[in-house]
N, C-alpha and C positions, 0 to 999 in steps of 0.2 A: 263373774256372774255367780259363782258358787258362794263367794263371800257375801254378795248383796242378798242372795236367797237366804243365807244363814242369819244375817243380821235382821232382815225383814221379818223372818219367822220369830225371832226373839221379841220383837216389838209388836208382833201380832199384825204385821202389815204384809200385803202381798206386793210383788214387783209392779203390778199395775197401779198401786196407790202412789208410787214415787213421783210421777209426773204431777199428780194433784197436789202433793205436799210441796213440791218445788214451785208450782204455780202459786199456791197460797203464800209461801215465804216471800216470793217475788212481789206479790200484791202488798204484803205488809211492809216490805222495804220500800216500795213505791209510795205508799201512803205516808210513811214516816219521812221520806225525803221531800214529799210535797209540803207537808206541815212545817218542816225545818225551812224550806225555801220561802214559804209564806211568812214565817216568823222573821226571818232575816230581811225580807223586803219591807216589812212593817218597821223594823228597827231602822233601816236605811232611810225610809220615808220620814220617820220621826227625827232623825238626825239632820236631814235636809230641811225640814220645817223649822227645827230648832235654830240651825245656822241662819236661816232667813230672817227669823224673829230677832235673833241677837244682832245681826247686821242692821236691821231697821232701828233697833234701840240705840245701837252705837251711832248711827247717823243722827238720830235725835239728840243724843248726848253731845255730839260734836257740833250740832247746829247753833246758830248765832243766839237764839233766844235762850237755849239751855246754858250757853257759856256766860250770858249775862246773869242768869239764875245762879250758876256756880260762883261767879265773882261776888254777888251779894250775899249768898250763904256763907261763903268763906270769910268775908269781911265781918259779918254778924257773929260768927262763931269765934273769931279771934278776939273780939272786943268783950270785956267784961260787961254783964248786964247792968244797965243803969237803974233798973227797978221801976222805971216809968213806962207803963204799957203803951202809952201813945207815942212816945219817942223811941221805944225799943219793943216792938211787938213780938219778937221772937218767932218760933215756928207756928204757933197757933193761928195767928191771923194774917200771916204772909204766905203767899203762894210761891213755892219753889219748885220750878219744873224739874230740876235735878232729882229731888225727893220723889216726885211723882213718877219718874222713870224708874227709879230704884224700887218704889212700891209696886209698880207693874211688873218688873223683873222678879221681885220676890214672890208675887202671886203666881207667875208662870212657872217658877222653880217649884214652889209648894204644890201646884197642881200637876207637876211632872210634865207640863206642856213642852218645856225646853229642858235640855241636857245641863245638869249642874256643873259639869266639867267645862262646858262652853261658857256658862255664866261666870265661872271662877276665872278662867284664863282671860276673859275680856274685861270684867268689871271688879274683880276682888280687891285690887289695890285701892281704888277710889272708894268703894262701898265700905270697906273696913275702916279707912281713915276718917270718912265722914261720920261713921257710926261712933267711933271713939271721940271725935270732936263734939258730937252732939250729946252723947251720954256721959262723957267723962271729961269734958273740957272745963275752961275757966268759968263758964257760966253755970256749972253744976249739970244736972241732968236735964237738959233742955227739952228732951222728948217727954219726960215725966211731967215737967211744968206745962208743956203745950197740951198734953192730955187733960190735965187738971183745968186749965183755962178754957179749953174748948168744950169740956164735958164729953169728949169722945175717947173712951178707953181704948179704942182700937186704932187711933190715929197713927199712921205709919207702922202698923204691926207686921206687915209683910216685909217692909224694909228692915225692920229689926230682926226678924226671922232669917232674912236673906243674909244679913251680916253674920249671924251666928252660924248658919249653914256654910257660908264660904270660909269662914275661919276654921271650922271643923274639917272641911274639904282640903284646905291647905295643910293641916296637921297630918291628914291622911297621906297627902301627896309627898310631904317632906317633914316627917316628925322631928328631925333634928333641928330644922331651921325655924320651928315654931316659937314665936314670941309676940306679945302685943307690942305695937308701936309705942314708943315713948313719947312724951309731950313735945320734945324738941322736933321729933319727926313729924308730928301732927301740925305743928306750927309751920314747918318748912312746906308741908303739903298745902296748908291753907294759904300761905303766901304765894305759892305757885298757882293755885287756883284763882286767886285774886287777879293775877296777871294773864290768865288764859286768853288766848287770842283766837 
């Protein structure tokens, strides 16, 4: 008690102030814990929402109409362009559900509605390979040509951004394993996509 009296007098406090200080400290700790708990519950809710959206997009991607879209897109990307826009419409005039799914996924990642890590672990392999086939394939930069044909500078811009972000995320996850897929790997991917069941 003598020690408490001596230190209280140094701080200009009386013994009767100690319960008030302890109570105030406990209140601050309680508020901090409540804020932390709220923040963690928001994060958990975001991850659960993200997982649900990813699962829904994955089901669409594995659906029959999207598989048909994947087969058509892979076939188109493997073949050199004929230059005849009626025979070979490219990306500008043909609807590819697979690209619409990737565009939606890109928007959701860009808006931080879904977790980038979940998008990466579920879709990065296909997104990155489609991106390379579209922008660096035998047809040239199909995306650039589609934008010019359609007059839409932002055509599939969220897909393009998604591919870039997932590539960067992959480098962050495994810097030593980073390399762009070579054309033979892209061809193998496209041929597999043509046979998807």
